[in-house]
KEKE-736629 format. One line per field, with one value per residue (C-alpha): residue number from 1; residue in three letters; y, x, z. Coordinates in nm, 4 decimals. Example, Ala and Ser with C-alpha at 12.3 -4.5 7.8 and 13.67 -1.06 7.14 Angstrom:
nr: [1	2] .
rest: [Ala	Ser] .
y: [-0.4500	-0.1060] .
x: [1.2300	1.3670] .
z: [0.7800	0.7140] .
//
This chain:
nr: [1	2	3	4	5	6	7	8	9	10	11	12	13	14	15	16	17	18	19	20	21	22	23	24	25	26	27	28	29	30	31	32	33	34	35	36	37	38	39	40	41	42	43	44	45	46	47	48	49	50	51	52	53	54	55	56	57	58	59	60	61	62	63	64	65	66	67	68	69	70	71	72	73	74	75	76	77	78	79	80	81	82	83	84	85	86	87	88	89	90	91	92	93	94	95	96	97	98	99	100	101	102	103	104	105	106	107	108	109	110	111	112	113	114	115	116	117	118	119	120	121	122	123	124	125	126	127	128	129	130	131	132	133	134	135	136	137	138	139	140	141	142	143	144	145	146	147	148	149	150	151	152	153	154	155	156	157	158	159	160	161	162	163	164	165	166	167	168	169	170	171	172	173	174	175	176	177	178	179	180	181	182	183	184	185	186	187	188	189	190	191	192	193	194	195	196	197	198	199	200	201	202	203	204	205	206	207	208	209	210	211	212	213	214	215	216	217	218	219	220	221	222	223	224	225	226	227	228	229	230	231	232	233	234	235	236	237	238	239	240	241	242	243	244	245	246	247	248	249	250	251	252	253	254] .
rest: [Unk	Unk	Unk	Unk	Unk	Unk	Unk	Unk	Unk	Unk	Unk	Unk	Unk	Unk	Unk	Unk	Unk	Unk	Unk	Unk	Unk	Unk	Unk	Unk	Unk	Unk	Unk	Unk	Unk	Unk	Unk	Unk	Unk	Unk	Unk	Unk	Unk	Unk	Unk	Unk	Unk	Unk	Unk	Unk	Unk	Unk	Unk	Unk	Unk	Unk	Unk	Unk	Unk	Unk	Unk	Unk	Unk	Unk	Unk	Unk	Unk	Unk	Unk	Unk	Unk	Unk	Unk	Unk	Unk	Unk	Unk	Unk	Unk	Unk	Unk	Unk	Unk	Unk	Unk	Unk	Unk	Unk	Unk	Unk	Unk	Unk	Unk	Unk	Unk	Unk	Unk	Unk	Unk	Unk	Unk	Unk	Unk	Unk	Unk	Unk	Unk	Unk	Unk	Unk	Unk	Unk	Unk	Unk	Unk	Unk	Unk	Unk	Unk	Unk	Unk	Unk	Unk	Unk	Unk	Unk	Unk	Unk	Unk	Unk	Unk	Unk	Unk	Unk	Unk	Unk	Unk	Unk	Unk	Unk	Unk	Unk	Unk	Unk	Unk	Unk	Unk	Unk	Unk	Unk	Unk	Unk	Unk	Unk	Unk	Unk	Unk	Unk	Unk	Unk	Unk	Unk	Unk	Unk	Unk	Unk	Unk	Unk	Unk	Unk	Unk	Unk	Unk	Unk	Unk	Unk	Unk	Unk	Unk	Unk	Unk	Unk	Unk	Unk	Unk	Unk	Unk	Unk	Unk	Unk	Unk	Unk	Unk	Unk	Unk	Unk	Unk	Unk	Unk	Unk	Unk	Unk	Unk	Unk	Unk	Unk	Unk	Unk	Unk	Unk	Unk	Unk	Unk	Unk	Unk	Unk	Unk	Unk	Unk	Unk	Unk	Unk	Unk	Unk	Unk	Unk	Unk	Unk	Unk	Unk	Unk	Unk	Unk	Unk	Unk	Unk	Unk	Unk	Unk	Unk	Unk	Unk	Unk	Unk	Unk	Unk	Unk	Unk	Unk	Unk	Unk	Unk	Unk	Unk	Unk	Unk	Unk	Unk	Unk	Unk] .
y: [4.8025	5.1575	5.2250	5.5550	5.6093	5.9366	6.1003	6.4225	6.6112	6.8689	7.0890	7.1964	7.4589	7.6450	7.6225	7.9625	7.8429	8.0679	7.8014	7.8560	7.4784	7.4259	7.6950	7.5647	7.2099	7.3171	7.5186	7.2354	6.9733	7.1890	7.0281	7.0964	7.3628	7.2297	6.9592	6.9527	6.7051	6.8663	7.0793	7.2477	7.1365	7.3962	7.2457	7.4459	7.3691	7.5298	7.6167	7.5304	7.8350	7.7324	7.9978	7.9022	7.8507	7.7131	7.4365	7.3899	7.0440	7.0188	6.7074	6.4897	6.1231	5.9663	5.7113	5.4226	5.1416	4.8895	5.1065	4.9879	5.1652	4.9347	4.6271	4.7628	4.8457	4.5669	4.6622	4.7180	5.0897	5.1791	5.0751	5.1594	5.2297	5.0873	5.4372	5.4569	5.6759	5.5499	5.6225	5.5718	5.4243	5.6172	5.3729	5.0950	5.3043	5.2275	5.5035	5.2453	5.4414	5.1298	5.2799	5.6029	5.4664	5.2382	5.5409	5.6263	5.9769	6.0729	6.1600	6.0078	6.1402	6.0867	6.3539	6.4650	6.5745	6.2583	5.9932	5.8705	5.8680	6.1678	6.2224	6.3526	6.1760	6.3784	6.5474	6.2325	6.3804	6.6702	6.4373	6.2183	6.5316	6.6102	6.8850	6.9336	6.8834	7.2052	7.2378	7.2132	7.4578	7.7243	7.6692	8.0194	7.9125	7.6416	7.3811	7.1252	6.9185	6.6354	6.4023	6.0627	5.9273	5.6604	5.9286	6.0173	6.3514	6.4595	6.7349	6.5040	6.2476	6.5161	6.6584	6.3129	6.2652	6.6102	6.6155	6.3783	6.3166	6.1304	5.9693	5.9831	5.6271	5.4705	5.1288	5.0896	5.2208	5.0952	5.0599	5.3247	5.6012	5.8192	6.1315	6.2618	6.5455	6.7507	6.8993	7.0379	6.7609	6.8172	6.5123	6.4671	6.5961	6.3494	6.5629	6.4804	6.1111	5.8522	5.6827	5.3049	5.1896	4.8859	4.7472	4.7047	4.3591	4.4390	4.6051	4.3046	4.0675	4.2619	4.2987	3.9327	3.7663	3.9979	4.1462	3.8298	3.7588	4.1181	4.1366	3.8376	4.0168	4.2460	3.9994	3.9803	4.3569	4.3929	4.1795	4.4105	4.7188	4.5567	4.4657	4.8201	4.9465	4.7173	4.8508	5.2076	5.1118	4.9528	5.2631	5.4885	5.2835	5.2804	5.6575	5.6999	5.4709	5.6735	5.9970	5.8621	5.6954	5.9046	5.7574	5.4046	5.5232	5.6859	5.3680	5.1579	5.3930	5.3557] .
x: [-4.1258	-4.0381	-3.6968	-3.8124	-3.8988	-4.0789	-4.0562	-4.1748	-3.9525	-4.0877	-3.8364	-4.0305	-3.7685	-3.8512	-4.2307	-4.3890	-4.7503	-4.8404	-5.0847	-4.9698	-4.9414	-5.2981	-5.4393	-5.2427	-5.3648	-5.7273	-5.6986	-5.5237	-5.7804	-6.0903	-6.1658	-6.5070	-6.5363	-6.4360	-6.2102	-5.8405	-5.5829	-5.3122	-5.2883	-5.0461	-5.0646	-4.9774	-4.8045	-4.7292	-4.3960	-4.1242	-3.7742	-3.4564	-3.5093	-3.8606	-4.0193	-4.3322	-4.2987	-4.4986	-4.3956	-4.5646	-4.5972	-4.7169	-4.9320	-5.0896	-5.1110	-4.7803	-4.7842	-4.6940	-4.4768	-4.7264	-5.0378	-5.3198	-5.5749	-5.4836	-5.5390	-5.8704	-6.0110	-6.2524	-6.2658	-5.9010	-5.9622	-5.6821	-5.3496	-4.9803	-4.7637	-4.4141	-4.2728	-4.4352	-4.7388	-5.0640	-5.3654	-5.7418	-5.8950	-6.2239	-6.4143	-6.3497	-6.4224	-6.7630	-6.7417	-6.7745	-6.5215	-6.3564	-6.0192	-6.0928	-6.0616	-5.7796	-5.5554	-5.3597	-5.2933	-5.6571	-5.5604	-5.8566	-6.2121	-6.5272	-6.5800	-6.9447	-6.9583	-6.8229	-6.9059	-6.5465	-6.2548	-6.0242	-5.6713	-5.3257	-5.1732	-4.8500	-5.0193	-4.9540	-5.0702	-4.8274	-4.5452	-4.6032	-4.5605	-4.2274	-4.3738	-4.3574	-4.6637	-4.8637	-4.7812	-4.4067	-4.4140	-4.5833	-4.4041	-4.2947	-4.0501	-3.8795	-3.9900	-4.1234	-3.9161	-4.0205	-3.8346	-3.6856	-3.4881	-3.3360	-3.1675	-2.8397	-2.8307	-3.1792	-3.2336	-3.4157	-3.1335	-2.8817	-3.1028	-3.1642	-2.7870	-2.7202	-2.9724	-3.1241	-3.4799	-3.7512	-4.0820	-4.4169	-4.4125	-4.4465	-4.4232	-4.7995	-4.7788	-4.4410	-4.3092	-4.1884	-4.3442	-4.2577	-4.2779	-3.9857	-3.9567	-3.6623	-3.7174	-3.3728	-3.3120	-3.6305	-3.8411	-4.1646	-4.4595	-4.7315	-4.9892	-4.8527	-4.7842	-5.0183	-5.2845	-5.3279	-5.6430	-5.8645	-6.1198	-6.4759	-6.6326	-6.8226	-6.5175	-6.2993	-6.5611	-6.5866	-6.2095	-6.1305	-6.4170	-6.5149	-6.1768	-6.0155	-6.3231	-6.3873	-6.0858	-6.1930	-6.4450	-6.7396	-6.9801	-6.7797	-6.7422	-7.1199	-7.1204	-6.8613	-7.0668	-7.3701	-7.1685	-7.0364	-7.3934	-7.4907	-7.2004	-7.3144	-7.6684	-7.5415	-7.3380	-7.6354	-7.8670	-7.6095	-7.5807	-7.9593	-7.9759	-7.7078	-7.8917	-8.2231	-8.0770	-7.7778	-7.7892	-7.7341	-7.4499	-7.2730	-7.3006	-7.1620	-6.8652	-6.7868] .
z: [-5.5448	-5.4459	-5.2988	-5.1523	-4.7863	-4.7343	-4.3928	-4.2315	-3.9878	-3.7431	-3.5607	-3.2524	-3.1667	-3.4903	-3.4819	-3.4051	-3.4111	-3.7028	-3.8295	-4.1894	-4.2272	-4.1086	-4.3373	-4.6371	-4.5737	-4.5479	-4.8690	-5.0553	-4.9555	-4.9091	-4.5757	-4.4160	-4.1487	-3.8096	-3.9542	-4.0374	-4.1597	-3.9478	-3.6360	-3.3949	-3.0320	-2.7664	-2.4628	-2.1480	-1.9838	-1.7739	-1.8866	-1.6958	-1.4737	-1.3824	-1.5999	-1.7934	-2.1666	-2.4564	-2.6936	-3.0294	-3.1833	-3.5442	-3.5696	-3.8373	-3.9382	-3.8367	-4.1220	-3.8926	-4.0219	-3.8855	-3.9147	-3.6844	-3.9035	-4.1926	-3.9756	-3.8475	-4.1918	-4.2961	-4.6657	-4.7523	-4.8081	-4.5664	-4.7109	-4.7037	-5.0075	-5.0414	-4.9855	-4.6409	-4.7132	-4.5593	-4.7808	-4.8006	-5.1168	-5.1312	-5.3565	-5.1042	-4.7943	-4.6423	-4.3831	-4.1046	-3.8932	-3.7468	-3.8312	-3.6413	-3.2839	-3.4007	-3.4582	-3.1405	-3.2766	-3.3431	-3.6981	-3.8837	-3.9126	-4.1139	-4.3764	-4.3379	-4.7014	-4.8654	-4.6053	-4.6388	-4.3972	-4.4274	-4.2979	-4.3856	-4.6852	-4.6936	-4.9930	-5.1972	-5.5314	-5.4889	-5.3832	-5.6885	-5.9010	-5.7360	-5.5132	-5.1386	-4.9169	-4.8812	-4.5107	-4.5734	-4.8623	-4.6487	-4.3150	-4.2112	-3.9419	-4.1436	-3.8915	-4.1383	-4.3794	-4.6082	-4.8376	-4.9153	-4.6199	-4.8441	-5.0552	-4.8797	-5.0598	-4.9544	-4.6994	-4.4603	-4.4667	-4.3762	-4.1011	-3.9545	-3.9313	-3.7844	-3.4981	-3.2454	-3.3633	-3.1735	-3.2648	-3.0884	-2.9571	-2.6125	-2.4487	-2.5035	-2.8624	-2.9883	-3.3390	-3.5777	-3.7842	-4.0824	-3.8650	-3.6587	-3.4075	-3.2864	-2.9395	-2.8640	-2.6146	-2.4146	-2.3293	-2.5190	-2.3136	-2.2238	-2.4038	-2.7494	-2.6959	-2.8510	-2.6433	-2.6420	-2.8150	-2.7699	-3.0109	-2.8892	-2.9116	-3.2311	-3.3901	-3.3124	-3.4515	-3.7754	-3.8051	-3.7268	-3.9113	-4.1938	-4.2820	-4.4275	-4.6402	-4.7409	-4.9648	-5.1732	-5.3930	-5.4284	-5.2730	-4.9531	-4.9561	-4.9492	-4.6341	-4.4846	-4.5575	-4.3986	-4.0884	-4.0682	-4.0855	-3.7993	-3.5967	-3.6571	-3.5547	-3.2322	-3.1513	-3.2236	-3.0008	-2.7223	-2.7426	-2.7331	-2.4305	-2.2525	-2.3300	-2.2023	-1.8925	-1.7779	-1.4269	-1.5609	-1.7831	-1.4904	-1.2840	-1.5677	-1.6089	-1.2406] .
//
């Protein structure tokens, strides 16, 4: 059992939107064009004098304490380490994408080159070597900090005690995460808050029925992969139907 608890801190008041964190992440993980493990959200707001201003929110996987992606994964590929880092076990990942809509932060995506789910891992290989995540190491404004919150002498422990940090949670998406934000006392804008998610009927069936059996052995895992393939086929047919009959789709949405 690990006695570490890794957390990421993002001081919004120091972020200058230079995108150094995004570039460093893409270089470290060689992500495909058009994809990224992290991002910087630009939020328009007004200051206390009513003048327009921009706020910059570095974003990535929040490494939830009770990660919904782990519950949604039918193969056990999505899992959480004792130190709080949520990972994806590539050999077990079927690419079914059930975990993608389960994430209220839109932090997971299917890698078109590997066919596996990709996301921020807090640069786990670097962390295990005693290094900082690539985004933290290259942060120009000193907005990002990473470390062990259970170590009272760590930088993150001291910063957590010095300032009032908040997490991206809501009444609909409660719980706690390993990611904290300092906004200088300003309320979190709606644009960066998580959105509640609901499983579709086929996703719930696979998660509730297949998931418990899938972790028994390879035979059950094959069943899971087949079910995931069926789910993809259903989604593909639904999309084709919507494309061929847009009028019907619009009526159903109403």
